[in-house]
C-alpha positions as a Python dict, from the first residue, in 0.01 Angstrom:
ca = {
    (1, 'M'): (0, 0, 0),
    (2, 'A'): (-41, 230, 335),
    (3, 'T'): (-279, 519, 261),
    (4, 'I'): (-277, 863, 434),
    (5, 'V'): (-651, 961, 524),
    (6, 'L'): (-635, 1235, 745),
    (7, 'G'): (-445, 1551, 835),
    (8, 'I'): (-492, 1725, 1128),
    (9, 'G'): (-328, 2061, 1288),
    (10, 'C'): (-387, 2135, 1638),
    (11, 'A'): (-228, 2419, 1881),
    (12, 'H'): (-133, 2294, 2222),
    (13, 'A'): (-79, 2611, 2420),
    (14, 'P'): (-108, 2602, 2786),
    (15, 'Q'): (-327, 2926, 2794),
    (16, 'L'): (-598, 2725, 2634),
    (17, 'H'): (-615, 2525, 2964),
    (18, 'T'): (-557, 2830, 3193),
    (19, 'P'): (-849, 3018, 3354),
    (20, 'V'): (-871, 3357, 3188),
    (21, 'G'): (-855, 3510, 3520),
    (22, 'E'): (-509, 3351, 3564),
    (23, 'W'): (-340, 3509, 3235),
    (24, 'E'): (-223, 3791, 3445),
    (25, 'L'): (64, 3575, 3587),
    (26, 'H'): (168, 3475, 3241),
    (27, 'A'): (172, 3837, 3149),
    (28, 'Q'): (389, 3944, 3461),
    (29, 'R'): (642, 3723, 3315),
    (30, 'D'): (612, 3885, 2960),
    (31, 'T'): (633, 4246, 3078),
    (32, 'K'): (980, 4171, 3304),
    (33, 'D'): (1159, 4239, 3010),
    (34, 'A'): (1433, 3977, 3112),
    (35, 'E'): (1496, 3821, 2727),
    (36, 'P'): (1406, 3978, 2408),
    (37, 'F'): (1092, 3850, 2209),
    (38, 'W'): (1086, 3748, 1866),
    (39, 'Y'): (852, 3975, 1648),
    (40, 'K'): (843, 4009, 1253),
    (41, 'G'): (1172, 3828, 1288),
    (42, 'E'): (1350, 4047, 1483),
    (43, 'R'): (1458, 4043, 1875),
    (44, 'V'): (1281, 4298, 2042),
    (45, 'K'): (1228, 4384, 2435),
    (46, 'Y'): (882, 4420, 2559),
    (47, 'A'): (875, 4797, 2593),
    (48, 'E'): (1004, 4834, 2215),
    (49, 'L'): (712, 4557, 2113),
    (50, 'L'): (453, 4766, 2329),
    (51, 'A'): (578, 5109, 2125),
    (52, 'Q'): (583, 4942, 1762),
    (53, 'R'): (196, 4783, 1845),
    (54, 'G'): (67, 5043, 2066),
    (55, 'D'): (-151, 5175, 1760),
    (56, 'Q'): (-317, 4829, 1752),
    (57, 'N'): (-531, 4865, 2059),
    (58, 'L'): (-450, 4521, 2129),
    (59, 'G'): (-554, 4627, 2521),
    (60, 'E'): (-932, 4591, 2404),
    (61, 'Q'): (-922, 4219, 2294),
    (62, 'M'): (-795, 4163, 2648),
    (63, 'D'): (-1152, 4191, 2800),
    (64, 'V'): (-1211, 3917, 2958),
    (65, 'K'): (-1596, 3824, 2788),
    (66, 'I'): (-1378, 3828, 2450),
    (67, 'C'): (-1085, 3613, 2615),
    (68, 'N'): (-1373, 3366, 2726),
    (69, 'E'): (-1541, 3340, 2388),
    (70, 'R'): (-1223, 3291, 2234),
    (71, 'I'): (-1146, 3011, 2462),
    (72, 'A'): (-1478, 2860, 2429),
    (73, 'K'): (-1422, 2875, 2031),
    (74, 'S'): (-1117, 2718, 2062),
    (75, 'H'): (-1237, 2408, 2274),
    (76, 'E'): (-1522, 2380, 2020),
    (77, 'A'): (-1265, 2367, 1771),
    (78, 'I'): (-1089, 2090, 1947),
    (79, 'D'): (-1398, 1883, 1995),
    (80, 'R'): (-1465, 1895, 1634),
    (81, 'L'): (-1093, 1783, 1554),
    (82, 'S'): (-1130, 1505, 1808),
    (83, 'E'): (-1472, 1401, 1583),
    (84, 'I'): (-1302, 1404, 1289),
    (85, 'F'): (-1007, 1186, 1411),
    (86, 'A'): (-1282, 928, 1580),
    (87, 'D'): (-1454, 908, 1227),
    (88, 'A'): (-1180, 843, 1031),
    (89, 'Q'): (-1059, 568, 1208),
    (90, 'P'): (-698, 529, 1151),
    (91, 'D'): (-520, 237, 1218),
    (92, 'I'): (-180, 437, 1310),
    (93, 'T'): (-129, 789, 1389),
    (94, 'I'): (206, 996, 1335),
    (95, 'I'): (247, 1277, 1525),
    (96, 'F'): (501, 1570, 1418),
    (97, 'G'): (589, 1732, 1770),
    (98, 'N'): (859, 1937, 1935),
    (99, 'D'): (1014, 1896, 2286),
    (100, 'Q'): (1085, 2193, 2526),
    (101, 'G'): (1329, 2070, 2758),
    (102, 'E'): (1077, 1790, 2867),
    (103, 'M'): (1244, 1473, 2718),
    (104, 'F'): (1592, 1594, 2573),
    (105, 'L'): (1789, 1818, 2792),
    (106, 'D'): (2127, 2027, 2737),
    (107, 'D'): (2330, 1699, 2733),
    (108, 'I'): (2130, 1623, 2403),
    (109, 'R'): (1920, 1767, 2167),
    (110, 'P'): (1862, 1550, 1827),
    (111, 'V'): (1742, 1732, 1495),
    (112, 'F'): (1508, 1445, 1393),
    (113, 'S'): (1418, 1179, 1629),
    (114, 'I'): (1160, 887, 1530),
    (115, 'M'): (1051, 674, 1842),
    (116, 'G'): (983, 312, 1800),
    (117, 'G'): (876, 208, 2138),
    (118, 'E'): (617, -54, 2211),
    (119, 'K'): (413, 166, 2446),
    (120, 'F'): (421, 534, 2554),
    (121, 'E'): (339, 643, 2908),
    (122, 'N'): (162, 997, 2963),
    (123, 'M'): (158, 1078, 3359),
    (124, 'P'): (60, 1347, 3614),
    (125, 'R'): (357, 1534, 3743),
    (126, 'T'): (514, 1460, 4057),
    (127, 'D'): (510, 1772, 4331),
    (128, 'E'): (900, 1799, 4291),
    (129, 'Q'): (867, 1852, 3950),
    (130, 'A'): (587, 2097, 3941),
    (131, 'K'): (798, 2318, 4182),
    (132, 'R'): (1067, 2337, 3882),
    (133, 'L'): (796, 2511, 3638),
    (134, 'P'): (740, 2882, 3611),
    (135, 'P'): (440, 3019, 3768),
    (136, 'N'): (101, 2922, 3661),
    (137, 'I'): (224, 2687, 3408),
    (138, 'H'): (91, 2369, 3650),
    (139, 'I'): (-291, 2497, 3628),
    (140, 'A'): (-272, 2412, 3247),
    (141, 'D'): (-170, 2040, 3281),
    (142, 'E'): (-518, 1958, 3279),
    (143, 'G'): (-507, 1998, 2888),
    (144, 'H'): (-220, 1760, 2834),
    (145, 'L'): (-137, 1567, 3133),
    (146, 'P'): (-344, 1241, 3301),
    (147, 'D'): (-601, 1374, 3578),
    (148, 'D'): (-485, 1060, 3821),
    (149, 'E'): (-303, 780, 3695),
    (150, 'T'): (-50, 711, 3427),
    (151, 'K'): (-206, 650, 3063),
    (152, 'V'): (-51, 401, 2836),
    (153, 'F'): (-49, 432, 2459),
    (154, 'P'): (89, 188, 2199),
    (155, 'G'): (345, 284, 1955),
    (156, 'H'): (419, 116, 1631),
    (157, 'P'): (763, -8, 1625),
    (158, 'V'): (752, -171, 1284),
    (159, 'L'): (630, 141, 1112),
    (160, 'A'): (895, 358, 1330),
    (161, 'R'): (1176, 112, 1207),
    (162, 'Y'): (1080, 148, 854),
    (163, 'L'): (1042, 532, 865),
    (164, 'V'): (1412, 531, 990),
    (165, 'E'): (1521, 296, 736),
    (166, 'S'): (1384, 522, 468),
    (167, 'A'): (1521, 867, 628),
    (168, 'M'): (1866, 699, 570),
    (169, 'N'): (1834, 616, 244),
    (170, 'N'): (1714, 990, 162),
    (171, 'D'): (1980, 1176, 339),
    (172, 'F'): (1822, 1241, 677),
    (173, 'D'): (2036, 1129, 950),
    (174, 'I'): (1787, 1020, 1237),
    (175, 'T'): (1817, 965, 1621),
    (176, 'Y'): (1585, 627, 1704),
    (177, 'S'): (1502, 535, 2022),
    (178, 'H'): (1330, 180, 2075),
    (179, 'R'): (1175, 304, 2394),
    (180, 'Q'): (1056, 613, 2539),
    (181, 'Y'): (1322, 850, 2614),
    (182, 'R'): (1321, 994, 2958),
    (183, 'A'): (1501, 1277, 3074),
    (184, 'D'): (1697, 1271, 3418),
    (185, 'P'): (1427, 1305, 3688),
    (186, 'A'): (1630, 1512, 3909),
    (187, 'H'): (1641, 1792, 3651),
    (188, 'A'): (1334, 1718, 3446),
    (189, 'H'): (944, 1872, 3500),
    (190, 'T'): (788, 1607, 3371),
    (191, 'S'): (864, 1203, 3373),
    (192, 'G'): (570, 1135, 3075),
    (193, 'M'): (609, 1251, 2704),
    (194, 'P'): (639, 1617, 2594),
    (195, 'H'): (304, 1810, 2592),
    (196, 'A'): (335, 1868, 2235),
    (197, 'Y'): (216, 1454, 2229),
    (198, 'G'): (27, 1460, 2557),
    (199, 'F'): (-202, 1715, 2436),
    (200, 'I'): (-294, 1510, 2132),
    (201, 'Y'): (-336, 1185, 2351),
    (202, 'K'): (-587, 1386, 2594),
    (203, 'Q'): (-759, 1643, 2326),
    (204, 'I'): (-749, 1451, 2007),
    (205, 'F'): (-729, 1048, 2122),
    (206, 'R'): (-927, 1128, 2429),
    (207, 'N'): (-728, 930, 2617),
    (208, 'N'): (-790, 636, 2372),
    (209, 'P'): (-526, 405, 2307),
    (210, 'V'): (-411, 452, 1941),
    (211, 'P'): (-120, 318, 1790),
    (212, 'H'): (126, 585, 1684),
    (213, 'V'): (461, 696, 1588),
    (214, 'P'): (607, 997, 1766),
    (215, 'I'): (834, 1214, 1538),
    (216, 'D'): (1035, 1510, 1757),
    (217, 'I'): (1182, 1808, 1552),
    (218, 'N'): (1422, 2034, 1754),
    (219, 'T'): (1229, 2371, 1618),
    (220, 'F'): (1297, 2504, 1958),
    (221, 'F'): (1667, 2526, 2081),
    (222, 'P'): (1972, 2695, 1871),
    (223, 'P'): (2224, 2572, 1727),
    (224, 'N'): (2088, 2265, 1547),
    (225, 'Q'): (1736, 2365, 1455),
    (226, 'P'): (1643, 2239, 1128),
    (227, 'D'): (1523, 2522, 884),
    (228, 'A'): (1165, 2542, 745),
    (229, 'S'): (1292, 2421, 381),
    (230, 'R'): (1453, 2108, 577),
    (231, 'C'): (1153, 2041, 778),
    (232, 'Y'): (926, 2053, 464),
    (233, 'A'): (1174, 1794, 295),
    (234, 'F'): (1167, 1613, 586),
    (235, 'G'): (758, 1539, 588),
    (236, 'R'): (751, 1509, 220),
    (237, 'M'): (1028, 1222, 292),
    (238, 'I'): (801, 1060, 545),
    (239, 'G'): (483, 1085, 341),
    (240, 'K'): (644, 905, 40),
    (241, 'A'): (777, 646, 267),
    (242, 'V'): (449, 604, 414),
    (243, 'R'): (255, 549, 81),
    (244, 'A'): (513, 321, -14),
    (245, 'W'): (462, 95, 244),
    (246, 'D'): (390, -250, 200),
    (247, 'N'): (93, -241, 462),
    (248, 'D'): (-293, -156, 404),
    (249, 'A'): (-287, 59, 710),
    (250, 'R'): (-503, 379, 698),
    (251, 'V'): (-298, 663, 830),
    (252, 'A'): (-319, 971, 1000),
    (253, 'V'): (-89, 1245, 1048),
    (254, 'I'): (-94, 1533, 1329),
    (255, 'A'): (107, 1851, 1369),
    (256, 'S'): (108, 1962, 1760),
    (257, 'G'): (163, 2329, 1823),
    (258, 'G'): (191, 2643, 1637),
    (259, 'L'): (90, 2908, 1559),
    (260, 'S'): (266, 3219, 1642),
    (261, 'H'): (351, 3277, 2021),
    (262, 'P'): (448, 3430, 2296),
    (263, 'V'): (403, 3707, 2030),
    (264, 'V'): (86, 3693, 1871),
    (265, 'D'): (117, 3819, 1489),
    (266, 'E'): (-200, 3776, 1344),
    (267, 'D'): (-76, 3844, 978),
    (268, 'F'): (190, 3586, 984),
    (269, 'D'): (-80, 3340, 1113),
    (270, 'R'): (-328, 3420, 828),
    (271, 'D'): (-68, 3406, 584),
    (272, 'I'): (32, 3046, 707),
    (273, 'I'): (-297, 2946, 703),
    (274, 'H'): (-361, 3072, 359),
    (275, 'A'): (-23, 2943, 203),
    (276, 'M'): (-178, 2604, 350),
    (277, 'E'): (-472, 2597, 212),
    (278, 'S'): (-385, 2711, -117),
    (279, 'G'): (-104, 2478, -119),
    (280, 'D'): (127, 2761, -196),
    (281, 'L'): (487, 2614, -93),
    (282, 'K'): (697, 2898, -243),
    (283, 'Y'): (519, 3127, -26),
    (284, 'L'): (510, 2927, 285),
    (285, 'L'): (881, 2860, 286),
    (286, 'S'): (943, 3241, 211),
    (287, 'Y'): (967, 3373, 555),
    (288, 'R'): (1323, 3406, 701),
    (289, 'E'): (1409, 3171, 1017),
    (290, 'G'): (1362, 3454, 1256),
    (291, 'Y'): (1007, 3407, 1194),
    (292, 'Y'): (1042, 3071, 1324),
    (293, 'Q'): (1177, 3098, 1670),
    (294, 'S'): (1055, 3042, 2025),
    (295, 'G'): (714, 2906, 2036),
    (296, 'S'): (639, 3003, 1693),
    (297, 'S'): (904, 2771, 1590),
    (298, 'E'): (635, 2490, 1619),
    (299, 'I'): (515, 2606, 1285),
    (300, 'K'): (757, 2406, 1132),
    (301, 'S'): (596, 2105, 1281),
    (302, 'W'): (282, 2187, 1074),
    (303, 'I'): (521, 2270, 777),
    (304, 'A'): (647, 1894, 802),
    (305, 'M'): (325, 1754, 826),
    (306, 'H'): (204, 1968, 522),
    (307, 'G'): (507, 1769, 318),
    (308, 'A'): (396, 1448, 435),
    (309, 'L'): (34, 1509, 342),
    (310, 'Q'): (166, 1622, -37),
    (311, 'D'): (25, 1373, -316),
    (312, 'S'): (-243, 1260, -75),
    (313, 'Y'): (-535, 1421, -256),
    (314, 'L'): (-659, 1561, 112),
    (315, 'K'): (-834, 1887, 92),
    (316, 'C'): (-719, 2165, 376),
    (317, 'H'): (-967, 2387, 553),
    (318, 'L'): (-936, 2581, 859),
    (319, 'I'): (-1176, 2497, 1173),
    (320, 'D'): (-1115, 2781, 1384),
    (321, 'Y'): (-837, 3057, 1455),
    (322, 'Q'): (-821, 3255, 1757),
    (323, 'P'): (-579, 3516, 1894),
    (324, 'L'): (-507, 3485, 2277),
    (325, 'Y'): (-379, 3823, 2363),
    (326, 'R'): (-241, 3891, 2754),
    (327, 'T'): (-76, 4223, 2706),
    (328, 'P'): (-108, 4548, 2505),
    (329, 'A'): (215, 4459, 2349),
    (330, 'G'): (29, 4136, 2217),
    (331, 'T'): (195, 3850, 2381),
    (332, 'G'): (-1, 3566, 2441),
    (333, 'S'): (-89, 3253, 2221),
    (334, 'S'): (-255, 3209, 1894),
    (335, 'A'): (-464, 2876, 1828),
    (336, 'A'): (-525, 2735, 1521),
    (337, 'F'): (-725, 2425, 1430),
    (338, 'M'): (-688, 2299, 1061),
    (339, 'V'): (-802, 1975, 902),
    (340, 'W'): (-675, 1781, 574),
    (341, 'Q'): (-943, 1549, 472),
    (342, 'L'): (-1116, 1389, 102),
}
């Protein structure tokens, strides 16, 4: 039977590969107050957020020296995760990620998608695609896109097909693709895989071909977002299926994204980290859905991975956690890096 030998949770925020001096452009978008943010499970405008958090003195944490130190520590944690992954030598990797209008556009947004392509391509943006992005996003492409030419990563159609059949036999309706799904190039801002996967290809795989199965969860876009309990149950089913697979493969499971953003909530993040370290499922699923919205919805990928790792006897520990603030109201990105291993 197959064995799950490793779990990794890794943030993939563009802020990790944006020079600190350029964070101001992100901050300018935050303060425009066009759309309310999600904070503590509620929708709040920037001015309200600033009023609520004014006594936390978060502006002090925007010091350039502090920010650069936190970025450096985050990159050290990513390097460590990459080393752990290489040392584990898995035969196959399952990646739980989410799409943000890179692969699935308004015409279709599946709840759970398992991809069974023979190969998956990660490629640089075209100039036209870059023009469709908000200001300062393109600069972070070095974190998840190839520097020059397209990189090709092998899929694992056999495992993907088996997981789809297992899901269908366990009350999960699954979207399945025999190849890499590509959005309409006239509207998409990338032709490669979403950054949730591209970040893992480049930062964890280090662009070395690794057979893998991408599993996409629509954490981001209403109205068909699965709730946290459903994501856990889905991941638990995936883990059971892998361990029952008639194959002696060594399998790694990775969750890409999270934790809280674009409003950093350190208390919430610490609670999630502690719940995962202690295996406290009841507490992990106790937060209402308002906490799992916008960028923070990517925590559901971690929850799915946590479900998949149950009964694998892997121990969880934190590599590092860094809050990356870019406004006094606490907007920015949290960067968490965790590992599950024997």
